[in-house]
GUKELUM-149799 format. One record per residue (C-alpha): residue in one letter; z, y, x. Coordinates in nm, 3 decimals. Example, Ala and Ser with C-alpha at 12.3 -4.5 7.8 and 13.67 -1.06 7.14 Angstrom:
! GUKELUM-149799
@tigu=a up=0.780 north=-0.450 east=1.230
@tigu=s up=0.714 north=-0.106 east=1.367
END
This chain:
! GUKELUM-149799
@tigu=x up=0.000 north=0.000 east=0.000
@tigu=x up=-0.091 north=0.341 east=0.135
@tigu=x up=0.133 north=0.646 east=0.122
@tigu=x up=-0.081 north=0.797 east=-0.154
@tigu=x up=-0.028 north=0.492 east=-0.377
@tigu=x up=0.349 north=0.521 east=-0.330
@tigu=x up=0.345 north=0.882 east=-0.449
@tigu=x up=0.146 north=0.810 east=-0.765
@tigu=x up=0.194 north=0.447 east=-0.870
@tigu=x up=-0.017 north=0.325 east=-1.161
@tigu=x up=0.092 north=0.051 east=-1.396
@tigu=x up=-0.240 north=-0.124 east=-1.455
@tigu=x up=-0.088 north=-0.395 east=-1.673
@tigu=x up=0.026 north=-0.155 east=-1.948
@tigu=x up=-0.205 north=0.143 east=-1.902
@tigu=x up=-0.503 north=0.121 east=-2.135
@tigu=x up=-0.667 north=0.442 east=-2.014
@tigu=x up=-0.799 north=0.466 east=-1.661
@tigu=x up=-0.690 north=0.830 east=-1.637
@tigu=x up=-0.361 north=0.842 east=-1.825
@tigu=x up=-0.190 north=1.175 east=-1.752
@tigu=x up=-0.498 north=1.331 east=-1.594
@tigu=x up=-0.459 north=1.646 east=-1.802
@tigu=x up=-0.113 north=1.709 east=-1.657
@tigu=x up=-0.168 north=1.613 east=-1.295
@tigu=x up=-0.509 north=1.776 east=-1.244
@tigu=x up=-0.463 north=2.152 east=-1.256
@tigu=x up=-0.839 north=2.210 east=-1.247
@tigu=x up=-0.844 north=2.119 east=-1.618
@tigu=x up=-0.606 north=2.399 east=-1.714
@tigu=x up=-0.864 north=2.681 east=-1.749
@tigu=x up=-1.061 north=2.462 east=-1.989
@tigu=x up=-0.752 north=2.380 east=-2.194
@tigu=x up=-0.655 north=2.747 east=-2.197
@tigu=x up=-0.999 north=2.842 east=-2.330
@tigu=x up=-0.978 north=2.571 east=-2.598
@tigu=x up=-0.636 north=2.702 east=-2.704
@tigu=x up=-0.768 north=3.058 east=-2.708
@tigu=x up=-1.064 north=2.943 east=-2.918
@tigu=x up=-0.829 north=2.787 east=-3.173
@tigu=x up=-0.621 north=3.106 east=-3.186
@tigu=x up=-0.936 north=3.316 east=-3.234
@tigu=x up=-1.039 north=3.077 east=-3.512
@tigu=x up=-0.721 north=3.181 east=-3.692
@tigu=x up=-0.810 north=3.546 east=-3.637
@tigu=x up=-1.156 north=3.478 east=-3.778
@tigu=x up=-1.009 north=3.323 east=-4.092
@tigu=x up=-0.776 north=3.619 east=-4.145
@tigu=x up=-1.054 north=3.874 east=-4.088
@tigu=x up=-1.288 north=3.687 east=-4.322
@tigu=x up=-1.018 north=3.651 east=-4.585
@tigu=x up=-0.946 north=4.023 east=-4.587
@tigu=x up=-1.317 north=4.113 east=-4.594
@tigu=x up=-1.351 north=4.260 east=-4.243
@tigu=x up=-1.700 north=4.123 east=-4.180
@tigu=x up=-1.751 north=4.304 east=-3.849
@tigu=x up=-1.431 north=4.163 east=-3.701
@tigu=x up=-1.509 north=3.823 east=-3.850
@tigu=x up=-1.843 north=3.810 east=-3.669
@tigu=x up=-1.684 north=3.914 east=-3.341
@tigu=x up=-1.414 north=3.649 east=-3.385
@tigu=x up=-1.658 north=3.370 east=-3.472
@tigu=x up=-1.871 north=3.450 east=-3.166
@tigu=x up=-1.565 north=3.459 east=-2.938
@tigu=x up=-1.428 north=3.139 east=-3.094
@tigu=x up=-1.756 north=2.957 east=-3.033
@tigu=x up=-1.783 north=3.081 east=-2.676
@tigu=x up=-1.424 north=2.985 east=-2.592
@tigu=x up=-1.444 north=2.638 east=-2.746
@tigu=x up=-1.781 north=2.550 east=-2.593
@tigu=x up=-1.692 north=2.687 east=-2.249
@tigu=x up=-1.350 north=2.519 east=-2.251
@tigu=x up=-1.487 north=2.182 east=-2.356
@tigu=x up=-1.762 north=2.208 east=-2.096
@tigu=x up=-1.512 north=2.283 east=-1.819
@tigu=x up=-1.292 north=1.989 east=-1.916
@tigu=x up=-1.586 north=1.749 east=-1.936
@tigu=x up=-1.730 north=1.866 east=-1.603
@tigu=x up=-1.393 north=1.819 east=-1.433
@tigu=x up=-1.358 north=1.471 east=-1.580
@tigu=x up=-1.704 north=1.381 east=-1.452
@tigu=x up=-1.608 north=1.515 east=-1.107
@tigu=x up=-1.298 north=1.294 east=-1.099
@tigu=x up=-1.499 north=0.989 east=-1.205
@tigu=x up=-1.762 north=1.063 east=-0.938
@tigu=x up=-1.494 north=1.094 east=-0.667
@tigu=x up=-1.342 north=0.765 east=-0.778
@tigu=x up=-1.680 north=0.596 east=-0.759
@tigu=x up=-1.736 north=0.733 east=-0.406
@tigu=x up=-1.391 north=0.617 east=-0.292
@tigu=x up=-1.445 north=0.276 east=-0.449
@tigu=x up=-1.779 north=0.233 east=-0.275
@tigu=x up=-1.628 north=0.331 east=0.062
@tigu=x up=-1.359 north=0.065 east=0.035
@tigu=x up=-1.605 north=-0.215 east=-0.040
END
C-alpha cells in the first residue's frame, strides 16, 4: 500500500459508486456547484418577478438562471470527465 492509499482508503466492498464523496474532496467542483445554487436562487427570483408582473425583471432572471445552471452543470461534468481521464491514465501506467 502506498502512502496515498493510506491517506484516502476506499472501501470497495461496500461502495457502489466509484467516486463516492468526490463532490466534497475535489474543490475544483465547487465553482460549478456554486453556480448551480445561484441558478436555483435566481429561479426563485424569476418566479417572484413573474408573479408580481415585472416582466423586464422576469426576463433578466430567466436569462441569468439559464446561464448559471448551464455553466454550472458544464463545469461539474467537465471536472468529472477530467478525474475519470486521470484515473484511466494512472491505471494504464500501472499495467
